[in-house]
N, C-alpha and C positions, 0 to 999 in steps of 0.2 A: 162166749165162754159159758153162758147159762145153758145153751143147747148142748154143749159138750158134757157138762155135769149131768144134765138130764139123761142123756144117752148112756153115760157111764153108769149111772144108777139103774137104768133100765136093764143093763146087762148084769150088774153085780148083785142087785137086790135078790133076785130069785135064787142065787147061789149062796146067799147069806155071807158074802165075802167080808163085810165089815164086822159082823158078829164073830166070825171065825178068827179074824185078826185080833179082836179084843180078847177072846178066850185064850188064844195062844200067848198073848202078852201077859195074861194073868197067871197062866200055868206053865210057862216055859221053863221056870227054874225047878219045877218038880218032875218034869217029863224027861225021859232018856234023850240024850243028845241026838242020836240017830233019828228019833221020831220028830224032834223039833226041826232038824235040818230038812227032813222029808216034807214036813208041813210048810216050812218056809218056801221050799221050791214049788210046791203045788199052789200056794197062795200067790207067789210071784208070777207064775204062769197065768193064773186067772186074771191078775191085775194087768198083765201085758195084753191079754185077749180083750179085756174090757176097754183098755186104752185104744187098741187097734179098731175095735168096733165103733167107738165114739168118733175117732179121727176120720174113719172112712166115710162117715155120714155128715161130717161138718165141712163147711166151706173152707177151701184152702186159700191162704194168704200168700201171694207171691211177692216176697219182699227183697229178693235178690241177696246182696251182701249187706243190706242195711238191717240192723236189729229191729224187730217189731216193737212198737209201743203205741198206745192210743194217740199220742201226739203226732207221731209219724204217720199213722193211718189217717188221722184227720186232715193233715196237710196234703196227703196224696189224694184224698177224696175231694178236697177243694180244687186241686189241679184238674182232676177229672171233670168236675162240674163245669168249670170255666172252659175246658177244652170242648166239651159237648156243646156248650152255648156258642162257642166260636164256630164250630163245624155247622151248627144249625143256621147261624147268621150267613154262612157262605153258601147256603142252599144244599148242603149235604144231607143225606138221609140219617136222621137221628130218631130213635124210638121215644115217643112222647112219655110213655109210662116209665121207661128207664130214666129219662131226664127228670121227671117228677120225683122219683125215688132218690136220685142223687142229690137234688136240690134240698129235699126234706132232710136227708142225712146230714148235710152240712149247714142246715138252718139258713139257707138263702131264700129270700122272699120271691114270690112269683113274678114280681116286677122286673127282675133281672132279665127275664125273657125278652123284654122290650129294649134292652140296651143295644146301641149300634156296635158294629164290628170294632172300630178303634178303641172304644171304651172296654169292650170285652177282652181285646188283646192286652190292654194295659192291666186289667184285673188278673189275667192269666200270668203275665210277666211278674206281677207282684206276688202271686201265689207261689211261683217257682222260687223267687227270692226268699220268701219265708221258709220254704221247705229246705233250701240249702243251708239256712241259718241253723235250723234245729238238727239237720242231718249230722253235723259234726258231733253232736251230743247224743247220738243214737244209743250208744252202749249204756250211758248213764241213765237215759230215759227208760231203757229196757230193765235195768236193775230196779228203778223206782216202781215200774209197773209190776215186776215180780213180787216186790215187797207188799204192794197194795193187794195183789191177788192172794198172797199168803195170809194177809190179815183178813180178807173176806172169807177164805176157807176156814180160818180159825173161828171167826164169828159164827159161821154156820155149824160149828161144833163137830166137824169131821176130823180135825187134827189140831195140834198146837201150831202156832205161827212159825216156830222154829223148824218143826218137822215139815210143815208144808213148804217153807222156803227152801229147805234142803232138797225136798223132792223135786221142786221145779228146777233147781239148778242142776241136779243130777240128770234130769230128762234133757235139758238143754245141752249139757256136755255130751250125752249119748247121741242126740240127733246130730250135733256138730261132727262127731266122730264118724257117724254113718255117712254123712254127706261127703266127707273126705275120702272114705273108702269107695263110694260110688263114683266120685270124680276120678280116683285112681284107676278103677276098673274100666271106666270109659276111655281114659287115655290109652290104656293097654289094648282095649278092644279095637280102637281105630288106628292102631299101629304107631302111635307116638312114642318117643323115647321118654320114659318116666323113671326117675331115680329118687331115692330117699337117702338122706344123709343122717347117720346116727353115730353113736359112740359104742366101741366095743368094751370088753371087760377091763382093759387097761386104760380106758379114757381116750383112745385114739379115734379119729373120725374115719368112718368107713362108708362106702357107697353101696347101696343095695338096689338091684334091678329086678330080682326075681319077684313075681307077683305075690306068691304066698308069703314070702319073707317080709315083703313091704307091708302087707296087710297086718301081719303079726306085730310089726314095729309100731304101726299106727294105732292098733288096738291097745297096745301096752302104753301108749302115750310117751314114748322115749325118743321120738324123732326130733331133730333140732329145729324144725320150722315152728313148733309149738308144743305145749305140754297140756294134756287133757286128762281129766279124771276118768279112771276106768269104771266100767259099769259094775255095780254090786247090788245084790238082792237086799231089799230092806222092807220091813213091814210098814215103814212110814210112807212108802211110795204109793199112796192112794188118796183120793179126794173125799 
């Protein structure tokens, strides 16, 4: 996260993005509406570009369908550490530097390298059991992590905690929506039959199979499989 913030500021600071946001906040009531809207759109575009710049240079976390949180990430790292040790005990090729980094990340002592294979297998089994225990609370842990992150942003003085938390939740909803659209396009691309069920103006269920119509339904968040917050431009969506 620290690297993301650093890269975000690297892009935003030369453009005086934060100063322009503050100035618009102060003078928005005295400026013509058309000018405020145009400034909103320009600042939102810069914010999106700054976010894309930072995300492109940050390490990607492949979490599948499990919501990310520090607790989940730590449990997965522990599984990876024991798995590498098991592979090494079996004579498989394992990078010593990578193993050292992983052990350091999960605070395992170097003595674990001397464990025999049965003990390592037992440790790995225990790590999996601990992971499955907390996996069921992944969504709650994600919410707690977002609240803690919003508090850290507020302490840094870049936004209030309420605005920061709203920003994080909007971004998550947007990413979730984009993943659904990508999945939908992938299904159509590979020739699978894909259908979206929604409600018409009279409240009747209808089935949509046209690609463009399905994308519009998903973007509007009115399909029956879930309800999602639509994307909206906001001055508070920055770090």
